ZAMARGU-4260 file (C-alpha; in steps of 0.2 Angstrom, whole numbers, plus 5000, padded with zeros to 4 digits):
<rodrens>
0) 5601/5334/6132 | 5605/5333/6114 | 5594/5318/6112 | 5579/5330/6112 | 5572/5342/6100
5) 5576/5361/6102 | 5559/5364/6108 | 5560/5351/6122 | 5578/5358/6126 | 5570/5375/6127
10) 5557/5367/6139 | 5571/5361/6151 | 5579/5378/6151 | 5562/5388/6154 | 5558/5374/6168
15) 5576/5375/6176 | 5575/5395/6176 | 5559/5395/6185 | 5550/5404/6170 | 5539/5389/6165
20) 5525/5383/6176 | 5510/5371/6175 | 5493/5379/6176 | 5477/5372/6183 | 5472/5366/6166
25) 5488/5356/6165 | 5496/5366/6152 | 5513/5373/6153 | 5515/5392/6152 | 5530/5403/6152
30) 5532/5419/6162 | 5540/5434/6154 | 5553/5434/6168 | 5557/5421/6181 | 5547/5419/6197
35) 5553/5424/6214 | 5547/5420/6231 | 5537/5436/6231 | 5533/5439/6212 | 5525/5426/6201
40) 5519/5434/6185 | 5508/5424/6173 | 5512/5420/6156 | 5506/5413/6139 | 5505/5394/6135
45) 5522/5388/6130 | 5526/5385/6113 | 5533/5368/6117 | 5517/5364/6128 | 5510/5351/6115
50) 5527/5342/6112 | 5531/5340/6130 | 5515/5333/6134 | 5516/5321/6119 | 5533/5315/6124
55) 5532/5313/6143 | 5519/5302/6151 | 5516/5314/6165 | 5522/5331/6172 | 5533/5321/6185
60) 5543/5313/6171 | 5545/5330/6162 | 5552/5337/6179 | 5563/5323/6182 | 5570/5324/6164
65) 5573/5343/6166 | 5582/5341/6183 | 5593/5328/6174 | 5597/5339/6160 | 5602/5352/6173
70) 5614/5339/6180 | 5621/5334/6164 | 5625/5351/6157 | 5627/5363/6173 | 5635/5376/6163
75) 5619/5380/6154 | 5611/5384/6171 | 5625/5389/6183 | 5623/5408/6180 | 5605/5407/6185
80) 5607/5397/6200 | 5621/5406/6206 | 5610/5421/6207 | 5593/5413/6213 | 5597/5399/6225
85) 5586/5399/6239 | 5593/5398/6256 | 5582/5387/6269 | 5591/5395/6284 | 5586/5412/6280
90) 5567/5408/6278 | 5566/5408/6259 | 5577/5424/6256 | 5589/5425/6241 | 5605/5416/6243
95) 5616/5431/6238 | 5607/5442/6250 | 5609/5431/6265 | 5627/5425/6261 | 5634/5442/6257
100) 5628/5447/6274 | 5638/5433/6281 | 5624/5423/6288 | 5631/5406/6284 | 5625/5394/6270
105) 5624/5376/6276 | 5606/5375/6270 | 5605/5379/6253 | 5591/5372/6241 | 5594/5369/6223
</rodrens>
């Protein structure tokens, strides 16, 4: 991840923390707080929008790079994913809610 500029590293963090999204005009936006299955606040155009669009051929390439960054440096994202993993088996409920209730955990999405 250190091969990228600080702006792109922030883009990876925002994307992996579910704060960034791609709007209908193909601009990246950053929410003031992370999206949840029931709450998706809108946000301003990301300060790193132009740099990411210039550096990556398309949104899929950026998304793959962000996912790879999460795999290479999981310590940067672990706290977030520990709290917000989505469990498929409880129909999209929060991982912590489902698994503290003792409902299992074989079908966790990351």
